[in-house]
ROMAR-387065 format. One record per residue (C-alpha): residue in one letter; x negated, y negated, z negated. Coordinates in steps of 0.25 Angstrom, whole numbers, plus 2048, in hexadecimal, padded with zeros to 3 digits. Layout:
<recs>
AXYZ
...
</recs>
This chain:
<recs>
XF71D5E5B8
XF71D5D5C7
XF64D575CF
XF65D545DE
XF5CD515E9
XF5BD505F7
XF51D50603
XF52D4C612
XF50D5361F
XF48D4E62A
XF44D50639
XF3AD4D642
XF3FD4164C
XF32D45655
XF26D49656
XF29D59657
XF1CD6365B
XF13D5665D
XF12D55650
XF0AD6064F
XF00D5A656
XEFED4E651
XF08D46653
XF13D3E64B
XF20D43647
XF2CD3B644
XF35D41638
XF41D3C632
XF49D3F625
XF56D43628
XF65D40621
XF64D4D61D
XF62D54611
XF5ED5E606
XF65D5D5F7
XF5FD635EE
XF66D665E0
XF62D6B5D3
XF6CD6E5C7
XF6CD755B9
XF73D835B6
XF82D825B1
XF7FD8D5A9
XF71D885A4
XF6AD945AA
XF5BD985A5
XF51D8F5A8
XF48D935B4
XF54D975BD
XF56D905CD
XF61D935D6
XF5FD8E5E2
XF6BD8B5EB
XF65D885FA
XF69D88607
XF74D92605
XF6DD9B5FD
XF6BD9C5ED
XF5DDA15E7
XF5ADA25D7
XF4CDA25D2
XF44DA15C6
XF3AD975C4
XF2EDA15C5
XF32DA55D1
XF32D985D6
XF25D945D0
XF1FD9D5D7
XF26D9B5E4
XF2EDA75E5
XF2ADA85F4
XF37DAC5FC
XF38DAE60B
XF43DA560A
XF3CD9860E
XF46D8E60A
XF48D965FC
XF37D955FA
XF3AD865FD
XF43D845F2
XF3CD8C5E8
XF2BD855EC
XF33D785EC
XF38D795DD
XF2CD7F5D7
XF22D755DD
XF2BD695D8
XF2ED705CA
XF1DD705CA
XF1BD615CF
XF26D5B5C5
XF20D625B9
XF2CD695B5
XF27D755AE
XF34D7B5A8
XF3AD825B3
XF4AD805B1
XF54D875B9
XF5DD815C3
XF65D815D0
XF62D7C5DB
XF6BD795E6
XF65D745F4
XF6FD6E600
XF69D6B60F
XF6FD64619
XF62D65621
XF62D6F62C
XF57D7962C
XF4CD7A636
XF43D6C637
XF4BD6162F
XF43D63622
XF4DD6C61C
XF42D73613
XF3BD6860E
XF47D5F60B
XF4CD6B602
XF3ED6C5FB
XF3FD5D5FB
XF4ED5C5F4
XF47D665EA
XF3DD5E5E6
XF44D515E4
XF4ED595DB
XF42D5F5D2
XF3ED505D1
XF4AD4B5CB
XF4BD585C2
XF3ED555BC
XF41D465BC
XF35D425C3
XF33D3A5D0
XF2DD405DD
XF25D365E9
XF29D385F8
XF1AD3B5FA
XF1AD455EE
XF25D4C5F4
XF1FD50600
XF13D565FB
XF1DD5E5F3
XF26D615FF
XF19D65606
XF13D6F5FB
XF21D765FA
XF22D79608
XF14D7D609
XF15D875FD
XF20D8E605
XF17D8F613
XF1BD83619
XF10D7D622
XF15D6D620
XF11D61628
XF16D5761D
XF1ED50627
XF2DD57624
XF28D55613
XF26D47616
XF30D4261B
XF3BD49613
XF33D45606
XF32D3760A
XF3FD39611
XF39D2F61C
XF38D2F62C
XF29D3162E
XF20D34637
XF18D3F637
XF08D4563E
XF01D4E63B
XEF3D4B631
XEF9D3C62C
XF03D3C622
XF12D39624
XF15D2C628
XF22D24625
XF29D1C62C
XF35D1362A
XF3ED11635
XF4DD0E633
XF53D0F63F
XF61D12643
XF5ED1B64E
XF5CD28642
XF68D2363A
XF6FD2D643
XF6BD3A64C
XF6FD4864D
XF66D5564D
XF6DD5F655
XF68D6E651
XF68D7565E
XF64D82655
XF59D8864F
XF4CD8A656
XF49D9965A
XF3AD97657
XF32D9164C
XF2BD8464B
XF1FD8B64B
XF23D92657
XF25D84660
XF19D7C659
XF10D89660
XF18D8766B
XF14D7866F
XF07D7D66A
XF05D86675
XF0CD7C67F
XF03D7367B
XEF5D7D67E
XEFBD8168C
XEFED72692
XEF7D68687
XEF9D5D68F
XF08D5C693
XF0CD61684
XF02D55681
XF09D4C687
XF17D4F682
XF11D4C674
XF0CD3F679
XF19D3C67E
XF20D44672
XF19D3A66A
XF1DD2D672
XF29D2F66E
XF28D32660
XF22D2265F
XF2DD1E669
XF38D2465E
XF32D1D652
XF30D1065A
XF3FD1065F
XF40D1364F
XF3DD0764A
XF42CFE656
XF4FD03655
XF4ED08663
XF5BD13666
XF58D16673
XF4AD17673
XF49D1F668
XF55D2766E
XF4DD2A67B
XF41D2C672
XF47D3966B
XF4CD4067A
XF3DD3C680
XF38D44674
XF44D4F675
XF3FD51682
XF31D51681
XF35D5D677
XF3CD64681
XF31D65688
XF29D6B67F
XF33D7767E
XF37D75671
XF45D73673
XF4ED7D67A
XF55D7E685
XF63D7F680
XF5FD72675
XF59D6B684
XF68D6D686
XF6ED6967A
XF65D5C67B
XF6AD59689
XF78D5A686
XF76D5167B
XF6FD47684
XF79D4568C
XF84D42680
XF7AD3867B
XF6ED3F674
XF5FD3E673
XF58D4866D
XF4CD50668
XF49D5D664
XF44D5B653
XF3DD6664D
XF34D71656
XF3DD7765E
XF3DD83665
XF38D8D670
XF43D93679
XF53D94678
XF5BD9166C
XF5BD86662
XF4FD7A661
XF54D75654
XF58D66650
XF5AD5C65B
XF5CD4E658
XF65D46660
XF66D3765F
XF71D2F668
XF7AD22667
XF85D29666
XF86D37661
XF94D3A661
XF94D4266D
XF87D4B66A
XF8FD4D65C
XF9BD51662
XF93D5B66E
XF8BD60663
XF97D6565A
XF9ED6B666
XF93D7266A
XF90D7765B
XF82D71659
XF7ED6E64B
XF78D6164B
XF75D5763E
XF79D4663C
XF6ED41637
XF65D36635
XF58D3062C
</recs>
């Protein structure tokens, strides 16, 4: 017996940093996937033995440890164990079987929902094992519960877009809202890996907060302009106005650069790709100082020259779509 399930990744189209202050963010599901395989042992090993193969490592646990949420310094492993426990509890599977659990992912780590997708794939796999259905709404709530159990402070946005596999609008203190858009503009674009940021998301958020305290009028003007560009993006997507959308992407990118969360190295990369016909913006919290800034969205009418440049200069990138 083998059970297979999948879950998607996500990215932020617009709303970085301003979402913290109550402005809306737009999040997209991506065609990047986590695949979860649950299978029996060929040698009929005794019940209660769980062997986990995931992301380059192998671990073996008994259910007595999983049921107590065996705390491990490895967050990803802890997330897998918490996902198993909560799933088996939710579906009322009292007899804890032995099995092999294998996880494979095409989702990059850092800002693309890889952890949430792992949990979603596991929950869906256990649902099939129990021969039960799980609604998108209930899956969303379980994903929030799992990550909170692992000590993560979650907004619910990533969990919603991945559980519902839907383009969403997220705003603080409001329930996430599905957006129905079937635009050709989102059928192909690139996410360029500019390099791993040398600071945490929290450090970037704190950096913006300090700027806002020292010059609130300036930062508020940037926030308002970012919000307007986000609204413009949505209108352009609904009207299939690719040029207007591309300009909104570029304008948003420039505004994020003005906030100081895009490194000089990443700005230089953006300028070079702009000359090749690209429209780019940061996706995620970014960085402070030098080095990589994380993922950068790139839209264009012609991608061949851009991809050739990235390959020649050894930049990793992903071809993605909604």
